C-alpha positions in Angstrom: 108.6 -102.6 -72.5 108.1 -103.1 -76.4 105.1 -105.0 -77.4 104.9 -107.3 -80.3 103.3 -104.4 -82.4 103.2 -101.0 -81.3 99.8 -100.2 -79.8 98.4 -97.2 -77.7 97.9 -97.4 -73.9 94.2 -97.5 -74.2 93.8 -100.0 -77.0 91.4 -102.2 -75.3 88.4 -99.8 -75.1 89.0 -98.6 -78.5 89.0 -102.2 -79.8 85.9 -102.9 -77.8 84.0 -100.0 -79.3 85.1 -101.1 -82.8 84.2 -104.8 -82.3 80.7 -103.6 -81.0 80.3 -101.5 -84.0 81.4 -104.2 -86.3 78.7 -106.4 -84.7 76.0 -103.6 -84.9 75.4 -103.1 -81.2 77.6 -99.9 -80.4 75.7 -97.6 -78.4 77.9 -94.6 -79.0 78.1 -92.3 -81.9 79.0 -94.6 -84.8 80.4 -92.1 -87.1 82.5 -90.5 -84.6 83.9 -93.8 -83.5 84.8 -94.2 -87.2 86.1 -90.8 -87.7 88.2 -90.8 -84.6 90.0 -94.1 -85.8 90.5 -92.7 -89.3 91.9 -89.5 -88.0 94.4 -91.2 -85.9 95.3 -93.5 -88.6 96.0 -90.6 -91.1 98.2 -89.0 -88.2 100.3 -92.0 -87.7 100.6 -92.9 -91.4 102.5 -89.5 -91.8 105.0 -90.3 -89.1 108.2 -92.3 -88.9 108.1 -96.1 -87.9 107.5 -97.1 -84.5 103.9 -95.6 -84.6 100.8 -98.0 -84.0 100.3 -97.9 -87.7 99.1 -101.6 -88.0 96.9 -101.3 -84.9 94.9 -98.1 -86.3 94.8 -100.0 -89.9 93.1 -103.1 -88.1 90.9 -100.7 -86.5 89.8 -99.2 -89.8 89.5 -102.6 -91.3 87.3 -103.7 -88.5 85.1 -100.6 -89.0 84.7 -101.2 -92.8 81.6 -103.5 -92.4 79.8 -100.6 -90.9 81.1 -98.1 -93.5 80.1 -100.5 -96.4 76.7 -101.5 -95.0 75.7 -99.5 -92.0 74.6 -96.3 -93.7 77.2 -94.0 -92.2 76.7 -90.2 -92.4 77.9 -87.8 -95.1 81.7 -88.0 -95.7 82.6 -90.8 -93.3 83.3 -93.1 -96.3 85.5 -90.6 -97.9 87.6 -90.0 -94.8 88.1 -93.8 -94.4 89.2 -94.2 -98.0 91.4 -91.2 -97.7 93.1 -92.6 -94.8 93.3 -96.1 -95.9 94.8 -94.9 -99.2 97.7 -92.9 -97.4 98.5 -96.2 -95.6 98.3 -98.4 -98.9 100.6 -95.7 -100.7 103.1 -96.4 -97.9 103.5 -99.9 -99.3 104.6 -98.6 -102.7 107.9 -97.1 -101.5 110.1 -99.6 -103.4 111.2 -101.8 -100.7 111.5 -105.4 -101.3 110.0 -107.8 -98.8 111.3 -111.3 -98.5 108.0 -112.8 -97.3 105.9 -114.7 -99.9 102.8 -114.5 -97.6 101.4 -111.8 -95.2 98.3 -112.1 -92.9 96.4 -109.7 -95.0 96.1 -112.6 -97.7 93.9 -114.5 -95.1 90.0 -114.3 -95.6 89.1 -110.9 -94.0 86.0 -112.0 -92.3 87.5 -115.0 -90.8 90.6 -112.7 -89.7 88.1 -110.1 -88.2 86.6 -112.9 -86.1 89.8 -114.1 -84.7 91.2 -110.4 -84.3 90.4 -110.0 -80.6 92.5 -113.0 -79.6 95.2 -112.0 -82.0 95.5 -108.4 -80.8 95.9 -110.0 -77.3 99.0 -111.7 -78.5 100.1 -108.7 -80.6 99.7 -106.2 -77.9 101.7 -108.3 -75.3 105.4 -107.5 -74.3 107.3 -109.0 -76.9 108.9 -111.8 -74.6 105.5 -113.0 -73.6 104.1 -113.0 -77.2 106.9 -115.2 -78.2 106.6 -117.7 -75.4 104.9 -121.0 -76.8 103.5 -118.9 -79.7 101.4 -121.2 -82.1 100.1 -120.3 -85.6 96.4 -120.4 -84.3 97.5 -117.6 -82.0 97.9 -115.3 -85.0 95.4 -116.8 -87.6 92.1 -118.4 -87.5 92.4 -122.1 -87.0 89.7 -122.4 -89.6 91.8 -120.8 -92.1 94.7 -122.9 -91.4 92.5 -125.9 -91.5 91.3 -124.9 -94.9 94.5 -124.7 -96.7 94.4 -127.7 -98.9 98.1 -127.4 -99.9 100.4 -128.4 -97.1 103.0 -126.6 -99.1 101.2 -123.4 -98.8 103.3 -121.0 -96.9 101.1 -120.1 -93.9 100.5 -123.8 -93.2 104.4 -124.3 -92.8 105.1 -121.2 -90.6 105.6 -121.5 -86.9 104.2 -119.1 -84.5 107.3 -116.9 -84.4 107.6 -117.0 -88.3 103.8 -115.9 -88.4 104.6 -112.9 -85.9 107.4 -111.7 -88.3 104.7 -111.5 -91.0 102.6 -109.5 -88.6 105.5 -107.1 -88.0 106.5 -106.8 -91.6 106.3 -103.1 -92.9 104.2 -104.4 -95.7 101.3 -105.7 -93.4 99.8 -102.5 -92.7 99.5 -101.2 -96.4 98.2 -104.9 -97.3 95.5 -104.5 -94.6 94.9 -101.0 -95.9 94.2 -102.5 -99.4 92.2 -105.2 -98.1 89.9 -102.8 -96.4 89.6 -100.6 -99.5 88.7 -103.8 -101.4 86.1 -104.6 -98.8 84.6 -101.2 -99.5 84.8 -101.5 -103.3 87.1 -98.5 -103.4 90.7 -98.0 -104.7 93.7 -96.1 -103.7 93.3 -92.3 -104.2 
């Protein structure tokens, strides 16, 4: 049964490890947790559509606070930047997207706090994800509330319209760029 976005079967334990690491209390090997995520990201970035590219990109994004501020071991940041760069370059293929706004344009820190709830929706079977889907299911309510201009596109979008933005092929490259920016890095 297809999910709203492709996710691996074991996504919840992986996500739990990343969230622990982001919050600074992961008991496992921090660098290996990061390397595992970005190796998988690099592998799916080279494959055709239908792979969990957005999932692994969000994982790398969740791990960027540790990479930026947690004193990772030698070479970890380079591996992260290389994998994120490969994904970001995938958004430079000349496709024209009709969307004026994507989720990666939201505040990264707010988005990371809301990501556990968002991933529950995005990993759900597509029919279940669409049932009574509200904008706050996919974006932090604080972000939606802070939009001063009611004409701002995210403020006008319904839940299914926001889901379409999450499913857009430009979303993973956009999140990769946001993660690179968080690290103070550029596409290599």
